[in-house]
N, C-alpha and C positions, 0 to 999 in steps of 0.2 A: 914289557917296557920296565925292566929291572933297572933300578937306580935314576928313572927319571922323576923328577919330583914336579909337581904344580903346585901352585897356591895361590889365592888372591893375591894380587899387589897391595901394596904398601904405599903410601904417600912418598915414604924416603927411595921407594923404588922409581920415581919419576924419573929423575935423570938418565939411568940405564935404558929404562923404556923410549924417553926421546933418542938415546943414542941407536937404540935397535931400529927407530924408525926410519933410520936411513936405508934401510934394505927393503923397504916397501916401496913397489913402483909407484904408487899414487898416495902418498898418507895424506891422513887427516889430521893435522895438528890441533885444529879448532873442536873437533871431536875429542880428542885424548885431553884438551883444556876442560871439557865438560864431562868426562869421563865418571866421577864420582855419583853424579846427579843421574846420567842417562844410560850408563852402560856397565858392563861388565869387564874387566881388565884382570886377566889371569896371566902370571908369568910360570916360565920354566926356571929353573934354578940349578945352578951348579952346586958343589957339593959345599961350599962356602956359603950358599944361600944368596948368590948374587944371581940376578936375572939375565939368562943368556937368550931367552927368546919370549915373546909375548904373544897374546890373542886379545883384541878388543872386539866387543860386540855389543850389540844394541838388540833387545828382545831375541829373537833365534837368527838374527844375521850377524855373521862372521863380519867384520868390517875391516879389520887388520888382522894379519898373521906373520909372524917374522920370527926368524932363528938365526942367531950369530952364525956365520959361515964357519965358525971353529968349533962349532957344536951340531952341524947339520949330520944327519945320518944317523943319528944317536935316539931316533924316537919321540923327540921332544915335540915337532910338529902334531904327530898323533898323539900323545898325551895331551898337549893343549887342547885339541879339537874334541876328543873323549870328555875332558873334564868341563869345557864350553856345554856339550852335548847333556853331560849329566847335570848342570847348573840350570840348563833351558826346562829339563824334565821337573826338577826340583820345584821351580817357578810357577811350572805349570799345574803341579800338584798343590803348591802354596794357595793357587788361585781356585783351586777346588772344582771338583766336577760333581754334579748332580748324582751321578753314577758313576762310581770308579771303572766298570765295565766300559762305559761311554769314552773314557778319557783316552786321547791318542797324544802321542808326543809330537810336539812341533817340528815340522821338518826343518833342519838349519839351511841358510840361504848365504851366497855371498855373489859378489860380483868380482870377475876377474879380468883384466885386459886380455883379449884374445891372442895377442903375441908375447905375453908371458906365460912361455911355454914351461918354464921350470915349476911356476906355481900351478899351472893346469895339470901338469904332470903330478904334483903331491896331492893336489884334490881329488883328483881322478882315483889315485893309489889310496885315498881313503874312504871312498865309495861315493864321492859328490860326483852326478851325472847334469848331463847340460840340460836345462831348461828353457831357455829362452836367449834370444839375443836382445839387449838393452840399448838403443839409440842414444847415443849424447851420453854415456855413463861415465867417461873420462876425459875431461877438457877436449870435447868434441869428438873423441873416438867412441866407438860402441865398445859395449862390454858383454861379457857372457855372465847369465845368473845360472849358479849350479845350485843345485839342490841335495841334501842327504836327507833321505826320509827315514 
C-alpha cells in the first residue's frame, strides 16, 4: 500500500467525514456524534492530508467504512482495516493479559446488508468470512455478521 496514509481523525476532519458518510448504505450519525467518547475514527488522507476515506469502530466492531469513489481501488479500505486491526491489538495489549502467551487478538466484526454486494466483496477480499445472519439489523432488514480472525 505505497502512498496510502491512515491517521487518527482530528476534530477538524469532522466535516469531511460527515460528507463521506453519504457513501455508507446505513450510516450512524449518532455514533459519529459520540465518536470521541466511544469509538475509534481513522481517516485515509490524500497528499494534502484531506480525508478521502474513514473507518469508525467501537471496540473490535467496525461500524462504518467509506472511501470516496475518486479514491477507490487504491488500497485505502485495506489500509483503514489494517490500521483498525492494529489499534484493536494495541488496545488488547494495553488491557493486559496475565500471560502474554495466552493473549489472543480480538476478531474484528462488522454487519453488512446482504444486498450490498460491493461492500461484501470488499470485506471478503480483506479476509472477512460470514459468521451469522442477524435479524432486523438494518431498519427491518437482516444483516450479515462478518468476522476477521
